[in-house]
KEMAR-26400 format. One record per residue: z, x, y of N, C-alpha, C, O, CB in turn; residue in one letter. Coordinates in steps of 0.2 Angstrom, whole numbers, plus 5000, padded with zeros to 4 digits. Each point is the difference from the previous one (the first is absolute). Glycine has a CB too. Layout:
% residues N
ZXYZXYZXYZXYZXYa/...
//
This chain:
% residues 68
489649934909500150065003500349995007499749975004499450084989m/501549985009500449995005499750065005500050064999501049884994l/498950035014499950065005500550005005500249945002498650054997h/501450065003500550015005499750035006499750065001501249964991s/499149935013499850025008500650015004500349965002498649974998f/501250145001500550015005499750025007499450035001501450024990a/499649925013499850025008500250055002500650014999499349885004c/499750165000500250065002500350005007499749965003499550094990q/501449985009500250005006499650045005499650054997501549924999p/498950015010499550045005500450065001500650004999498949915007k/500250154996500250065002500650005005499949965004499050084992t/501550015004500549995005499850025007500349995005500550044985k/498550005010499850035007499749935003499950015006499850114990s/500249835001499749945003500349985006500650015000499249954989a/499850035017500349985005499949935001499449975001500550145004n/500749864996500049925001500049995008500350045003500349934984f/499249965015500149995006500149925000499849974995499650135010k/500949875000500049935001499449965000499550025004501450015002v/499149924989499449975000499650014994499549974999500550035013g/500150064985499650024994500249944995500549984999499650165003d/499449854993500049954995500050044994499650044998499849885008k/501150074990500250044994500249954994500149945000500250165007i/499749944987500349974994500650034998500050064999498949904998r/501750005001500650024999500249994993499849944998500550055014v/500150054985500349974993500850005003500450045001498850024990n/500849875009500849975002500450004995500650035001499049895007l/500250054986500650004995499749994993499649954999501150015009h/499550074987499850014994499250004998499849974995501349995003h/498650075007499250015000499649945002499450004999500950074992g/500049895013499749955003499850025007500350005005500449944989k/498650075006499650035006499849945005499749964998499950134995i/500649925013499949955005499650045007500150065001501049854994e/498550045008499850025006500450005005500349955001498850024996d/500950095008500549995005499650035007499550045000501649974990a/499349985016499950035005500550045003500649985001498749945001a/500550145001500650055002500249965007499549985003500150134991v/501049895007500349985007500350055003500150005006500249904990r/500050165000500450055004499950054995499949994994501149945013a/499050134995500150074997500650035002500150025005498749994996v/501750014995500550035001500250064997500150014994500249885007i/499750175003500150064998500750025000500350005005498750034999h/501449994990500750025000500150064996499550024997500849865005d/500350144996500150064997499849994992499950054997501149985011s/499049914990499849984993499350004999499850014994501149925005d/498650075007499349994999499849955003500449995005499650054985g/499449935009499749965004500149924997499949994994499250115010t/501249864999500049934998499649955004499950025006501150014990k/498749925001499649955003500349935000500249974995498950115001l/500949895010500149935000499449964999499550015004501650015003q/498849944989499449964998500249935000500549984998498950124996v/500149865008500049934999499549994994499450025000500849955012d/500049994982499649994995499649935001500349955001500550124992v/498549955006499649945001500149954995500050014994499350055010v/500749874998500049954996500849984998500149954997498750084999g/501650015006500749994999500450005007499850035005500150034983l/500749905013500450005005500450064998500649994999499349895004d/499950194998500550054998499750075004499550025000500849934988l/500250075015500050075003500450054996500649984998499349975013t/499950104988500350054995500050085003499650015005499849924984a/501150115010500150065001499850044995500449994995500449995013l/498750064991499850044994499950075001499850035006499749864990i/500650144999499950085000499250014999499749964997501650074997d/498450025008499350005000499750014992499550004998500550055014t/500549974984499850014993499849934996499750004995501150095005r/499449855004499849944999499349975001499849954998501450035004q/498550065002499349995002499550024995500050064998500349965013v/499349944988499550014993499350005003499949985006500849954986v/498850105005499250005003499849934999499449995002500350134994d/
//
């Protein structure tokens, strides 16, 4: 029997701040731990610049990519 565990995105009303530790869906369901480095508000909504823990990677993500 196969079980599907989908990660639910955080609500759009979530307030993010620099230094928050979050989990993000970066690519094809790969969930990574990350730290918020910047919160960017623009006409398209809120974007987060994050440093991915354990990888030499900084990413600009949409808040829809944040999982609980």
